[in-house]
N, C-alpha and C positions, 0 to 999 in steps of 0.2 A: 528246898528253902530259896536256891538260888533262882529254880525253875521258876516260883511265884513270883521271885521280884522282877524277872524279866517278863512275866504275861503281864505285872501290874503296869510296866513300865508301855509297852505295846498296847495296852487298854487308853494311858493316860494321853498316849501320842495318836490314838484315832480320835479321841475326844476331840484335842486342839485343832487335828486336821477338819473334824466334822464342825468346830467353831470357826475356824477358819474359812472355811467352804460358804458358813452360813453369812459370815460378814460380808464377805467379798459379791455371795449374790445379793444381799440387802444393799451393798453399796452399788452392784451393776443397775439392781431393780430401781436405785434411789435416782440414779444417774440417766438412766430409762425414763424415767416419770418425769425428771427434770428436766430432760429434754422435749419429750412430750408436751411439756406444760409451756416451757419457752416457746416451742413450734406454734403452739394454741395462741398465746401470747402473742406471736410475731402476725399469725392471721388475722387476730383479734386487732390490732393497731393499723395492719394494712387496710382491714375491713372499714376500718373508722377513716382513716386516710380517704381511700377511693370514696368511698360514699361522700364525704365533705365535697372531693372535687365533681362529683355525679349532681350534686345539689347544684353546685356555682356556675356547672354548665348548664343546666336547664336556665337557671336566673339571668346567664348573661344572654341567651339566645332569646327570652321572653323580653330582655331588656331592650335587646337590638329590633325586635321585631316589632314594637309599639312606636318605635321613632317615626316622626316624619321623615322621607326621603329617605326611607331605607329601603332598596330596590330589593333584596331578597331575603324578606322576613321569613323567620323559619329555618335559617341555612345555619349550619355549625361554622364555628369559627374552624379554620385550617389547624393542625399543630404548631408548634413552635417552627420559626423560619430556620432553615437548618445552619445559614450563617452567623447565626445568635447563641449556639450552643456554647462557644470560648468567647462570647462578650457578656461581662458581667452588667454593664450599662443597658442591653438591649436581651438578656435570655429570659426567656419566657413569653417573649410577646408574638404574634402569630403572623403567620404566614399570610403575605396578601390574597395567595391563591395556591389552589395545591392538585394533582391530579389526583383522582380517585379509583379505588380505594386508597389512603393516602394513612401512612405509618408515621409516628414522630412523638415529640416529646411534649407534654402537656405544656400548652401554654397558659401558664399560670397567673403571669402577670397581665395580662388581655381581661382573664376571667376575675380581674380583682384578689388573687388569691396569693397568700404567702408561698412560698417556694415549697411544695410539699414535696416530702421524701417518705418513703416505705420505711420498713424496720431494718432494712439492710443500710439508709442512709441513701437509697438509691433516687432521684427524680422519676416521678410518673411518667407513665407513656399513655398515645392516646390513638384510636384509629378510629377514620372517618366513612361513615360509608356512602358509596357511589349513591349517587342523587340528592347528597343532603350537606355538600359544604360547595364553596364557592370555587370554580375552574379557572375563571377568566371570562367564564360566560354568564351570564343571569341564571338562576337556579329556577327548579320549578317545583314546590311545597306547597301542598294543601292536605286536608286532613285525610284524603284518600292514598298518600302517598308512602310508600313501604319502607322500611329498612331493607338493607341486601347484603348484611353481614350475617354468616352462620357460625355457629359457637358451639362447640361439639356436635356438628354435623346437623344441628336444629336451623330451619331457616324460619320457623313461627311462621302464622299464617296472615295476622294483621295486626292488633295492637302489642302483640309480643313479635313484632318484627325488630330486629335490631339496627340502630343507626349510627350506635358509637361504642366502641370499647374503653374502657380507662385500667391499664395494668401498672403493677407494681412488679418491677424484674427481678427486684431480690439481689443477690450479691452475684457474680460473677463466677461461671464454673465452666468447667471442661465437657460440655455438653456429648455425651456418648451416641455411636448412631444406634437407633434404635427404629420399629415400626412408627411413621410417620416422622422421625426425627432425623436431621443429617449431622455429623461428628462437627461441632465447632467448638473451639479452644476461645472463651471467651475474654476480650481483654479492651480495657475499656480507659483508654486515652481521655486528657481533658483538652486538645486541642484538634481541630478539624471538623471536618463533618461526621457526626455519630453516626455508625453502623446498626441497624435495629438488631441484627445477629449479635451483636457483641452485648444485648441486655437482654431478647427475648427469645423464645427456643421454639422448635417442632414446627409446628405449623403457622404458630405466631410469627416464625422467623423466614417465613418465604420469601425470596428475593427475585425480582419483584412479587412486591405482594399480592395477593389476592383477596378474595371476600372470607377466605374459611379461616377461623379461628377456634382455638380448644382451651379449654381453661383445666386440663388435667393431661400427663404426660408420663412416661416410664421414667421411675428411680433414676437419679442420678444423669436425666437429660431433660429435665425441665423443672422447672419451680417460679413461675410467673402463678400471679394471683390475679385472676380476671375480672372487672364489673362490667356487666351488659348495661346500654340505657336504651330501653324499646323507644317505640313509637310511641305506646300507651302512655310511657310514662313523662315525656316530652311534648306531646299533642295538645294536652289541656292549658300548657302554660301559651303556646303560641298561637291556640286558638281566640284563647282571652283577648291577647295583642291584637289579634288581627279584627276583634269583634271589635275593640275599642277603637281603629284606623279606620274600619269600616262607618263608625259613626261619626268619626270626627273628617275623613275624608270622602267616601263614596257617597254616603247618604245627601250630603251638600250639593255635591256634584250633583246628582242625579235631579234635587230639587233646582238646579238653574236651567237645566237643559231644555224645557219648554216654559221658563217663567217670565216672558217680556212680550210686549205687545209689539213687537218687530213681527212675531211669531202671530197672532190673532190678536183683535182690540181689547178681550177679554181677559188675556193673561198676563199675571204678573209675580212680582214675587209673593204676593200675598195669597193668589189665585192661581199657583203653577196647574200646568195640566201634568200628567204623569203617564209614560207608556204604557199600554198593556202587557200583563205578563203574556211568555209563552207557556203553550198548553204542558202541564210535566210529562216528561219522557225519560227515558235511559236518559242520564246526564251527560254519561261517556260515551254513548254509541249512535243513539236514533233522535236525541233532541236536537230541533232544528233550532230552537233559542229564537225563533221568529215569534213576535206579540201579534196575539189573536183576542178578537171579542169573545171567542168561543171559551176564553179562560173564563168568563164571566157567570155568576149563576146567585142568584137573589141578593143583588146589589155589592157583591165581593168578586174581584178579580182575584186568581191566585194561580201560582206555574213558576217557570223560573225567569231569572233576569234575561231579557231579551237584549243580549249582548252581541247579537249578530252584527257583522261588519263586512265592512266593502274595499277597503283600503289596506295596500302593504302598508304593516305596521312601522312606522317612521317618526322620530323625533329633531324636529318638526314635521308636522305633516306639510310637505310640499303643496303649491298651488300651482296646478293643480295637483292630485294626488293621484298613483299609479293604482290599479285594481289588483286585488288579492286574490288565489287562484285556489278554488275551492278546492277541499279535500276530505275526505273519511272523517266525521268524529269533529269536525272543525266549525267554528261558526261562521266562516267564511263564506258570504254569497251575495256577487255583486248585483244578484237580478231581483234579490227581493224589493229593495227601493227600484222603482225604476218610472221610466216616463210612462204615461197610460194616454198620453194627446198633447195637442198644443196647437198655436194659431201662430201666423206670421203677420203684420199689417207693415204695409210703410208709410211714414210720417211726414217726411220730405223727402226729396230729391234735388241736386246742383246741375242743371244744364246751362251749357255756356256759361258759366259764372253766374247765372241767376237761379235763386232758390224757390221753389217750387211747394206748396203741400195742397193736398186735395182738396178741389174745387173748382180752380179752374186753372188751365194751361195751355198757351197760345191760343186763346177764345175758343178753347176746347175743355167741355165737364171731363173733369178728373174725379172719380170715387176710387180711393185705392181697397183694392178686395182684401178682406180678411181670409185669408186662405188658411188650409187646413194643414198639418205638418204631418208628416208619416212617422211611426215611429219604428224604428229599425233597429235588428240587433248588430252590433257593432264592439267588435275589443271586447268579448267578454260581458258587457252591458247591452245597453240600448241608449239610444240616442234620437233627437227629434232631427228628422231631415226636412226642413223648411223649404218649398219655392213659393215665389211669388213673381212678380212681371212690376216694371217701371217703366214711365216714358223715357224718350228722348230722342236725341238729334241726331239723322243721321250722319256717322262719322265724329260724333262725339261722344266719349264716355258720360256716364250718368255718374256722376262723383257726389262726396258725400249724403250719402244715401242714410238717411237714419230710419230706423225699422223697428218695431216691436213687437217679442215674444213672450207669446203668455203661454205658459206650460205647465201641467197637471202632473204630480208623481204623487203614485201608491205607496202607500206603508211608510212614509218619513215618519210620521207619529208613533209607529208600530216599532220602531227601532230609535238607536241615540244618534242623532245627528245635529249638526250645525246647519243654519246659512250661512252662507259666504256672501258678505255684500260687496267684496272688490275680486268678484272671482276673474282666474286667469283661464280665460276658454280659449283654447288654441284655434287661431283661425280666425278670431272673431275680435272685434274692438267694441267695448263698450262706450256707450254714451254717458256719461254723468256729467251736471244731475239729469234725469232723479237716479238715486240708489236703487238699484235691484230690492225688490220687495217681495214678501209671501206672505201667503197666507192659510194657516191651519183650518183643516176642513172636519166635519164630526167624525168621517170615515177614517180618519189619520191619515189621509191623502195631503198634498199640501201643494197651493198653486202658486208658481211665483211670475213676477214680469219686470223683464229687462230692456232696455233698449240697447243698439248695437249701431255702428256706424261701416258703410262699406261702398264700394264704388264696383261699376259694372262697365264692362267693355262693350263697345258697338255691335250688337250680334242682331237684331233684328229677327231673333226667334221667337217671337210669341204674336197675337194678333192684339187688335185695339182693345177688344172688349175683354179679352183677358189682363191688359193692364187696367181697365175699368175706364177706358175713355170713350167719352160720348160722342154724338156726332160723326161729321168727315173728317177721317184722316187725314190732316194737310201735307203736303208736300212736304218732306224731310223730316217727319216727325216718325218714328217707329215705337216700337215696344220691344223692352227685352227682359229675358230671364236673368233672375239671380234667385241663388240658394244657400243659407245658411243653416248648419251642423252643429246643434247643442249638446254636447254631451251631458249625462246628470250630475259625474262626480266632482267638477270643479264647483257647484251649486251646493250640493251638500253632501259635504265629506262627513265624515267620520266625527262623533264627537270623541273627545280625549279619555271618556268612561272606556269607550272601546277601541283604544289604541294601547297593544301591549307596549308598546316600547315610547310611550307618553313620558316625560320626567317627573311628572309629580304623582300620578293616579297608573302608570302602566304596571306598577307591580302589580295590581288586581288581577288583570286579564293574563300577564305573563304566567303567573302561579295559578291560577285555573280556579279560584276560589269563587268564582260563580256555578261551577260544577258542584258545589256542597251549602249553596245559597238558595233560599226559596224567596220568594217578594211575594207580598199583595197590595194592592192597592183600591179603595173603595172606588166601585164601577162610576159613581158622581164626580170622579176626579181625574175622567181619563177623557180622549177627544169625544165619545159620545157625547160630552154635554154641552160641545159648541154649537151653534155661537155664543151660549150663555159661559157664564164665568163659572169653570169646574169647581165646584164645591159639595161637601158632602155635610150631612147634618143626624145627628142621633135620632133614630136607629141606624141609620144607612151611613153611617163609618164603619169602623173596624174596631174590635174589642178584644184586648188584650188582657186578660185575667193576672191579674197584680202588677199591672201597667198603669198609672195615672197620667192625663185626666181618663176616666173612665169613658170609653167608648166613642173616642173623638179623633184616633187616628186615621189619620188620609191613605198613610203606605207606610208598610214595614220590610224590614228582612227579616230571613230569619237563618241565620248561619248553623248549620245542622251539624257542625262537627263530625267526628270519628264515628263508625259505626259503633253502635252500641247492645245492637242485638244478635250479634254473630255473622250477618247475614255476609254474604262477597257482594262488593259495591265494585264499579256501577252496578246499578239494577234501576230496572223500570217499575220499583214497589217503593211508594211515598213511604211506607210506616219504616223502611230501612234506611231512612235518612231523619226521619222526624217524631217525636214523641210524643205518645198520650195526645191534647186534645189539638195540638199542632199538625198532626196529621189528616186531621175533619174538619179544621177552619175553625175550631172551638179553641181560637188561640190563647197559651197560656204562656207564663212568663216563671219559672222554678229555680232554684238553688242547683246548680251544676253539680252532678254526683255520681259517683262510677258504679257502683251496687246499695242495693235496699230494695225493700218492698215496693211492688206496684202501688200498692196503699198509697204510700207515700210520695208517688209520682218519682219513682228512682228505678233503675238510674237514668241521669237525665242531661242531654248538654246541648240541648238547644239555646241558642243564644238569640233575644230576641233586640234588633235595632229599629228606633224608629225613625223613619225617614221624615215625615211632618204630621204634622197635630192639626186638628183643626180648631 
């Protein structure tokens, strides 16, 4: 009987133990589940906060890019200035410049956000890729600019390249040493300059920072939650802003380049002349950006925007400007627009205090010769070296000589140039009035005329016939040689459209948007129409589907945008830039889209900008 009671007691204890173990297991399991649920909730919360910051960043960059006067459209803001860390009035404001790659706190105030924090109550951190922020010198960002950050060892190829990272740092931890991780006991002071190693871990905490980051790490050493911003995510917003600025700033500037009777009697704001396009070639490698009538067929000229330039970019451009130095891949070429011919003729001369004009001098017939100038390579360009002859009296200088130079420059209308009516020509003194004048020719050359003043010492180095003196040379009368050298660049400097340092338009050249922009013009609106007023009439104007008025466009731009066919760029294949009919001159404007069937004209990211309409 006693044994039976003992057996029953043991059984009861065993059952209680089983129940206790079961309850403990249930409690542990439930606690683990709650922990997992809590972590999932934290990650979900962080994901929402990170995405909110990401969308604000995209919106901020687009809003800045579209502003007139923004010299670095598309550049990402730098992280918060380190000095603002413990300054409640200024924290969250962007640093004015930064060395890239840059790690710092998200500039939430600059982005127009509340002070976003992660699930641990920590403000977000932010990384800017090399090439995508303002470093103190102006940036160069366009549709072909790739992000240079890597995440988990992946760099991407084009649209998937990473331009920025936003990071939820999580609570402070004592990170243990592990593969890819340096041991670091994090502390988070509330004053001083923040050290990102107290917030980020492993590859994300490399000091000084490099371009390699991670989204995962060893347990106990890593608790960052990382969200990437790719080129493909931010570039559509940038391209929309750039298209708007091209319409507002670049198109009107182009329309005004050759829109004055100063260039030709039939040119005006109502009937401007447009330069020919440059034939399409690889925009980043082999394209010359030299306009040519060879870009024309069937009343339409199309190709690249002819941004070839000759001057060192400076704002403002000096008078006279310096010549740029050609380099591979650069549109710099001081020899494209160049002198082809010129003449010089003396109009009057002072001798012994008396002014003489061609006709009669000292009883002799004086017919001032019209002498041809030599076109000579000089200083990286070409100049006119004009030699002529003037009469004088032995022992007396020929003074106040008024001469007239006429010169013809090739390809002026094939580039983007100004005509300087008050040129500073080294070694020459201009005689005004008359003001120097210019006349554009149908082949794109331009002829200019100006008068200058000089003196020549007695030299007796020429014969009477060279001076144009008829009859017997009287005693004491001689003939002397004079030379005038005329460089091209003071008379035909670059237009601001071709100046990457111009304070208003320089952003376009400096960021090289011309490399991803197509240009088309009706052939009737080019120099080939001169001397009659350039004009097109349907059906000889440009037609763009879905653009009104139909069939009346004189000139258009197409901002090609980023690659949508996956081809590597730069490329010599036009379909790597333009979609559907735009690549074959059947121009069309469609809704910008990232994906979809070709039957619906998708994907499509060409943006049409109308320069001028008839």
